[in-house]
N, C-alpha and C positions, 0 to 999 in steps of 0.2 A: 504494500500500499504505499503510495507516494503522495502524502498529502500533509499539510500542516493545518493547525486548528484554530488559531486566533480569529477573531471576528473579521469578516471581510475576505478570508481565504477560501479557497475551493476545497470541498470534501466531496466532490461529485462521485468519487468511487463508492461512497457510502449510500446504500438504499434505505429509505425510511418509510415505515408504515405509520400513519397517524391515526390513533383511535380514541375518540371521545364522543360522548352522547350529544354535545352541543356543537351543531354544524357551524355556528359562527366561530367558536373556539378553534376548530379544525382548520377553518379558512384563515384565521389570524396566525396560527402556527405555520401553515403552509406559506403564507405571505411573508412571514418573519424569516423563515428558512431560506427563502428565495432560491437562488441557484447554488447555494453553498452545498446542497446534498441533492440526490435524486429521490423525490418523493414518489414512491411507486403506488400508492393508493391511501385510502382513508376508510375508516369504518365507524359506524354510528352506535354499534353496540359490541359486547364482548364476543358473542358467538360469530359475528361477521369478522371481527379482528382475528379470531383464531382460524377461521376458514381462509381468509386472505393471507395470513402468515404462512399457512400450510402450502398455499398455491404459489405465492410470490417470493417466498424465502428472503425477507428483508434482512439486511444487516442489523438494523435497530427497529424496535417498535416503541413509539412514544404512546403511552396509554394512560387514560384517566384511571385513577385508583378505584373510582366508584362507577364503573361502567354499568349500563343497563343489561340485563339478562343474567349474567353470572358474576360480575365484578372483576376488576382488574387483576387482583392477586390470582384468582382461579384461572383467568384467561392466560396470565403469564406462566403459570404452571403447565398449562396444556401446550402453550407454544414451546417452552423449553423442553417438554417431554418429546415433542415432535422433531425439534431441531435445536439441540442444546447450544449451538453456536450463535443463535440469534440473541441479541442483547435486547433486554426490556428495560426501559426507563419508565417508571410510574409517575404520574403527575398528580399532585394532591394539593388541596387547599392548604394555605399556610398554617391554618389552626388545627389540621389533621394531626392525630397523635402519631401517625406513622412517618411524618416527615422527620428527617435525621435531626433537625434542631430540637423538636419536641420529644423525640425518643431519649436524647441525652439528658433532658431536663426532668424526665418522669420515670415512673416505674412501668410504663407502658411495655408491651412486648416488643422484641426487637423488630427492625424494619422487616418488610415483607421479604420472605426467604427467596422466592422465585425470581424477584426482580434484581437487575444488576445495579439499579439506582433508583432512588425516590427523589423527585425534584418538586419544589413548591410551584404550583401553577403561576404565581405571581412573579416567579423568576424567569418565566419563559422569555421574555424579551431581552433580559440581560444575560441570562445563563444558558440557554438551550444549546447553543453551538459548542460552547466549552464543554458542557456536560456530555453531549454526543461524542466529542472528541475523546474525552477521558475514558468513557465506556468502550468506544471502538478500539482504543489503543490497547486494551487489555488482551487483545488477540489480533493477529493479523487476519484481515479480510481476504478470503480467497474466492475467486470467481471462476 
């Protein structure tokens, strides 16, 4: 993989699936990612996200932690069971107890085990490309 990850650089070798129950949020994420990555699809519920991940084999799935139908954590488990090398970044509200900052401050259970990262939705504009880069660097993407 020959790409760098600071904002404004190209990660076009990475394919991304966006999964969120809110169409406008999916549109916002897609617009924010721009041409930095290859968005291969988007899903409005967890069942569709699992189906698309199985068919499209994205490098990274950006998924709401509270997806309609089965929820983000269960969808992440199914995606990883089908294709372990797919990275899953769960997006959560800042006040969700599963976000890393809140887990550290409370006695809540550890972050979702089947996700590679949990990112607060509020950080999408400032942190999404950096987070994708960190997650993707955990292994070489092979096509």
